[in-house]
C-alpha positions in Angstrom: -12.4 -13.4 -21.9 -13.2 -15.1 -18.6 -10.7 -16.1 -15.9 -11.1 -18.0 -12.7 -9.2 -17.6 -9.4 -9.5 -18.7 -5.8 -9.6 -15.9 -3.3 -9.9 -15.8 0.4 -13.3 -15.5 2.1 -12.3 -12.0 3.5 -11.4 -10.8 0.0 -14.7 -12.1 -1.4 -16.6 -10.4 1.4 -14.9 -7.1 0.7 -15.6 -7.5 -3.1 -19.2 -8.3 -2.6 -19.7 -5.5 -0.1 -18.0 -2.9 -2.3 -20.0 -4.0 -5.3 -23.3 -3.8 -3.4 -22.4 -0.4 -1.9 -21.3 1.2 -5.1 -23.2 -0.6 -7.8 -20.0 -1.4 -9.6 -20.1 -4.9 -11.1 -17.5 -7.3 -9.7 -16.0 -8.0 -13.1 -15.5 -4.2 -13.7 -14.0 -3.8 -10.2 -11.5 -6.7 -10.8 -10.5 -5.4 -14.2 -10.0 -1.9 -12.8 -7.9 -3.3 -10.0 -5.7 -5.3 -12.4 -5.2 -2.2 -14.6 -4.2 -0.1 -11.5 -1.8 -2.9 -10.4 -0.2 -3.1 -13.9 0.1 0.7 -14.1 1.8 0.7 -10.7 4.2 -2.0 -11.8 5.1 0.0 -14.9 5.5 3.3 -13.0 7.1 2.4 -9.6 10.5 0.6 -9.4 10.2 -3.0 -8.4 12.4 -2.6 -5.3 9.6 -0.5 -3.7 7.1 -3.2 -3.8 6.5 -5.3 -0.7 5.1 -8.7 -1.1 1.6 -9.1 0.3 2.4 -12.6 1.6 5.7 -14.1 2.9 6.2 -17.8 3.3 8.5 -18.9 6.1 9.9 -22.2 7.1 9.2 -23.4 10.7 12.8 -22.4 11.6 12.5 -18.9 10.1 9.1 -18.4 11.9 10.7 -19.4 15.2 13.5 -16.8 14.7 10.8 -14.2 14.0 9.1 -15.1 17.2 12.3 -15.0 19.1 13.2 -11.5 17.7 9.7 -10.3 18.6 9.9 -11.5 22.2 13.5 -10.4 22.6 14.1 -7.5 20.2 17.4 -6.3 21.6 18.6 -2.7 21.7 18.2 -0.4 18.7 21.3 0.7 16.9 22.7 4.2 17.4 21.8 5.0 13.8 18.1 4.0 14.4 17.9 6.1 17.5 19.4 9.1 15.6 16.9 8.6 12.8 14.0 8.4 15.2 15.0 11.7 16.8 15.8 13.5 13.6 14.2 16.9 13.1 11.9 16.5 10.0 10.2 19.9 10.3 12.1 21.3 7.3 11.5 18.3 5.0 9.2 18.9 2.1 7.7 16.2 -0.1 7.2 16.5 -3.9 5.0 13.7 -5.2 5.2 15.1 -8.7 2.4 14.4 -11.2 0.0 12.1 -9.3 -2.2 11.8 -12.4 0.4 9.3 -13.8 -0.8 7.0 -11.0 -4.5 7.5 -11.7 -5.1 10.1 -9.0 -6.5 12.8 -11.2 -9.6 14.5 -9.9 -9.1 13.5 -6.3 -9.9 16.7 -4.4 -8.6 15.7 -1.0 -5.0 15.4 -2.3 -3.7 18.9 -1.6 -0.9 20.6 0.1 -1.8 20.7 3.9 0.0 24.0 4.2 -2.3 25.6 1.6 -5.1 26.9 3.7 -6.4 29.2 1.0 -10.1 29.0 0.7 -10.6 27.3 4.1 
């Protein structure tokens, strides 16, 4: 099946460059990207996805600019969070192969220096 879509010049430039560099056909790259995207949608809860584009009204944009130019003071909770000691926090990413990361050798525990 064939589909057609408009993409930005920058996205096309990246697609062409990746295809030339790796030899992967563009159709294969697009299909793989869609499969990864759909797998992520099935695996990760929707509330953790951030939209890649946000459309604002002129009024909303002006409020964003105002907040950027005059950000105000951080809340006490934010200050406390930024100064929190995280040295004893560990992260368990579980089975990364469910997300298609099997066989990626650079994903390892940074505290595991065995063999270095």
